[in-house]
N, C-alpha and C positions, 0 to 999 in steps of 0.2 A: 305233733300225730300228723301223719305223709299219706299224701297228695295219690290219689287210685290216678291212672292212668288217662282212666273218662276223661275226672276235674281237670289234671296236667294239662288235660286237649283243650277243655275248658279254656282255661287260663290263658294259655295260646294262643289261643283263634279270639279271646276277648283282649291282648294286648297287638295283634297283630292288627285286627281289626284297626285297634284306637289309633298305633301309629299312624295308618295307613288316609286313617277321614284325617290326622293331624298333618298329615305330607298336600294331602291336597288341599285343605284349611290355609296353611299357609302358601300354594299354588296359586289359588283360587282371589287370595289375599294379592300377591305377585302385580298379580292381570288386570284385576276388577279397578279396586283402588287407585295405580295412576292411569290406566282407561280413563276413570270417572272425574280425574282432575284433570290431562291433556286436553277433551275432549270438549271442556268446560272452556279451556286457554284458547281452543281455534275456536269457540266461540265468542268471544268478549266482542268483536263488530256487529252482533248479532244483540252484545250487551245493549252495548251505546245504540243501535234501533228500534231496537222492540224487544225491551226489560223483558213485554206477557212473554209471548215468545220462545225468553229465553229461558225465564224461571219454569214453564212448563215441559220445557226440553230435560231440564237438570230436576224435575220432580219426576217424575220419570226412571232416569238411570239412575234416581236418589230410592229408588222404587224395587228396580233391579237390582239393587243392593243389599235391601231390607231382604227382598225376595231368597238370597242365596245363602242371606247367615236361617231365614229359615226357614232354607230344608236341609242344612245342617243335623236340623233335631228333627226336621220330617220324615227323611231318611233314617233316621235309626230309633225308628217309631214312638217321637217324641209331637204326642197330637193334645188336640185341642175342646172341650165338645165347650159349648155355649147354652147362658140359661138366662133369667126375663126380661127386660127390654131389648127388643130388634132394631142395632142403631144404625144398619143400615139405612132407615130410614130420617135420617137426621144428616147421613154424610154430608152432602150436602151446604149444609147448616155449620156456623161455626158452631164451636164446643168448648169446652176444658173439660180435657178428662183427666181423675183421679185415681191415683193407683197406692193400692197399699201393696206392698214392698219388703219381701220377704229375701232373697238375692239373685245373682246378676241373671241371674234364665226370668227373671220374671220383662226384662225387656226385650229379649228373643225371642217369649211367648208371643208379645203387645207385636213385634213383629212381624209371625206367623199372624195371629187369629185377627190381623188388619188388612196382611193386603186382600180380601173380599169384599171391602170394605167402600168397592169405589172408588174415588180420586184420596182418600181418607191418606193411604203413606207417602205419599206424593203431596200432597198440600198440609201436612204437618209439621209440624215446629216441636222439641224436646227438651223439657229443660231437666239436666241430669249433674250427675256431680262434675268441678273441674277437676276430678283426676281422670274419666275419659276423654279429657283431653288429647294426653299427653297419651293414647293410646294409637292402635297400626288404625279406629278408625275417626281418631282425632280429627284429620284432615276435613274429610265428608262432612263431619256431623259444624264443622269452623263455615266451608262452602257455603252449607244449605244453610243458617244459621239459626243452629238448635243455641241455645245458650248454657252456659256451665259456671255454675252459681259455686261458690264454700262457703262451704259450709263451719258452724264456729258463732260463736257468740261477736265476737268482737268482731269480726269481718259483717256480720246481717245486714244492721245498715245500708252499706253501704252496696253492700248488694242488689238488695234489693230496688235503690236509685239507678243499677247497672242493670234492673231488669226488663224496669218502668221507662229506661234511652233505647235499649233493646227493641222491647214491643212496638213504642211508638214506630222508630227507620223498619223494621221488616219486617213485619209480621203481613199489615195488610201491603208493603211495595212489592210483597212478594207472592201474598195473592195466599197467606197459610189460610186452612180451615179448622184445624185446632190444632189443640195446647195438652200436651200432652206431664204431669206433674206427678208428684207421688209426693206426698204430705207433710207425711215420718219423714223424712228430711235420713235416709236410712238407714240400714238393714234392721228387720226385729230380732234379731238375738244381739244384734248391737246397742240398741237404743230402748227394749222392754225395763230393766231393769228399773230403766233415771229415771222412764215415763206409768211405770208403779207408782216409783217412793211419789215421785212430783202429786198425781192422783193420789194417793193417802194424803196427802200434805192437802192437799186439796178441797178435800171430799167430794172427786168426782168415779166414777166405773171404773174397777178393777182390770183390765184388760189384756187378755194370754197371747192372742192372737192378731192384734195388732194396738199399736203403737198412739198416746194421741198424734195427733198432729198438729203442727204448728200453722199461723195464719197466713206470715206474712207475704210471701207467694200466688197462694189461693188471692188474696187480697190487694194484690198490684196488678194481678190478671182480672179481678174485678173492672177494678178502675177506669184501668187501663183501655179494654176493652169493650165493656157495655157501650149498647149505643143511647145517645137523652132520649130522655123517653119523650112521649107525645108531648108533652105537656110544656114541652120546652126548660125545664124541667134536671141540669145533666146529671147522667148519673152513667156519665163514662167517661174515658180522660180527648186528653188531647189527638192521637191516632185516630181516631175516628171523626175527630171534627174534619181534618183533612181527610177524609178518605169517605165521604158522602155517602158514593152509593153505598157503602157498605152494612148490613142491615144490622152485626155491632155481633154480642158473642150471643151466643143468641141460651145452649144449651150446657149443661153440668154434667157428667157421668161419670156418674160416680161406678167404677171399678173393680171386684174380688177379683182376685185372685188365687186357687184352690190346689194344691198338692195333693195325692192320698198320699194317707197317713201322717200329712203335715211336714212331707218329706220336698222339697222341696228343688230346684234345678237351680243346678249351674253353669256357671260357662265352659267350665270344666267337662264337664259330663253336655251337655250340649254339641262341645264340637270332638271329644276323642268316641262321644255313644257306649261306652261304655256300663247305664244302668238299665237293668232293662222298659222293652216300651212300656211308654206310662204317659197314661190321659190326663190334662192340668184342666183343671175347672175356671172358667171364667162366668162370672158374674156380671149384668147392665143394667145396672138402676137409673134410665132418665132422669132429669131434675127442668122444668122450666128455664131460664135464670132467672125471672122475673117470680119467684118461688124465692130466691136466697137472699138475703137480709144483705143489705150494704152496713150498715150501721159493724163498726169491729165486734163490739161487745156479743151484739145478735151473728155475725157472723162466727164467729167464735162457738158459739155454743148448735147451728145448724153444722161447723164445720166437726163438730164435738162428737154429734148424735149420727153425720155417715159414717165415724167407724165405732160408736159404736153398734148401729148396725151391721159392719160388716163380723163386728166380732162378735155375733148373734150367727151371724149366713152361716161364718164358719164351723162356731162352735154345733151348730147342725150338719154344716156338711158332714167332720169327722164325726160325727155321732154315730150317720145312713149315708154316707155316701154319693149323697147328691143335695143340690138347694134347695130350700125349703117354696112351695108355690107362693107365687101372691097374694098379697092380700086380698080374702072374698071371693078368688078362687079351692079350687080342693086335689091341684095338681100342675108337680111345675117341667114344663116344655123344655128337654133343652135341644142345640142343637150340630153337628157332628162340621165340626170346620175342615171345608176338606182342602188341599187342595193340588194342582194339574201335576202329574208327575211330567208328560211333555213338555205344558211353557218352563217351569224349573229346570230341562234338559236345554230349551231354545235359548232363555238369557244365559247359564250359566255357557256356552259354547257360542256363544256371543263374548263373555266374556274373554274367553279365553280367542278367539280367532282378532277380537280387536289388541289384545295384549301384542300379539299375533305381527296383526298388521304396525302396532306402532315398532316394535324392536326392529321389522323390515325398515321402516321409512327412515327411523333412527339409521340402522348402519348402510341406508341405500346414503341419507344426509352428510355422513365422516367419510365416510371415501372422495362423494364430488369434492369434499370439499379437504381433504387430507388426503 
């Protein structure tokens, strides 16, 4: 069927917009990421003299970088509505965030919706697949202290040892507060069939919208970061004993991301903006860490229960377009998450001005030396 003039114009506009957005994203990365690295190189003496101030500045720059990524979606009309518990109330406490995983856009969604949660973004640590180490953002995550985990049964035990060492070395020395992980260990579309087969074999519930989570990383995080109990019985790891001022991990934030019609946004869509404006829905439920069992079998059952609840939440959302009200309430309350366009323009401007400054500086040094 031949395109009408109006359809051709619409396609042409969409392609032009995607091309311009891609060009802007490339330019943004070319100035923002090198500037982040160069600022931190120049600030290395401060890292030696006052490590706390150094990581504070690094955290601010890191938050701005994530805000730039958030702006690509925000300006394309990819917004967020939040449901459930208000996580701002625990933004200054240590928390582990458990998130379902459908596509690469999940990370972008979190980068957006956590921007207005106080100091969370600049003080958070991400657990992500090792392949992200080799992306354009990999150098930033390496410097920030995120952990890249290699998937696969053959790597699992060694990776958990490395994770424990990483947490003990970097988590509190860099004043991290929140740690974000995707316990399913991969995208829904890739793991669903295997998860359903495992569930059938072990007489577990059949899940369609999520997969059964893996225990390893969650258990290591709890063992390493939870504070000793008041009676003196240790329930945390060596890292906490070295940081006696910390209260330890206090909360588990169960986070469920839902996309209209179960059509997740991937990173390509986020960058190019060719999908129509979309509202992503994010549901939070906060659990005190004292209510999370430490025994591996009990913890496995607890974690499975969280994802069974996610299945119910998502089923309700896809049927009604909204998350169900909390138990004992008759109405679910949603909150529209907003970003300031003025603030986004300011940090984008800072990035490009920084890039220009570094370019001029290197040009000057080159002429002085040669």
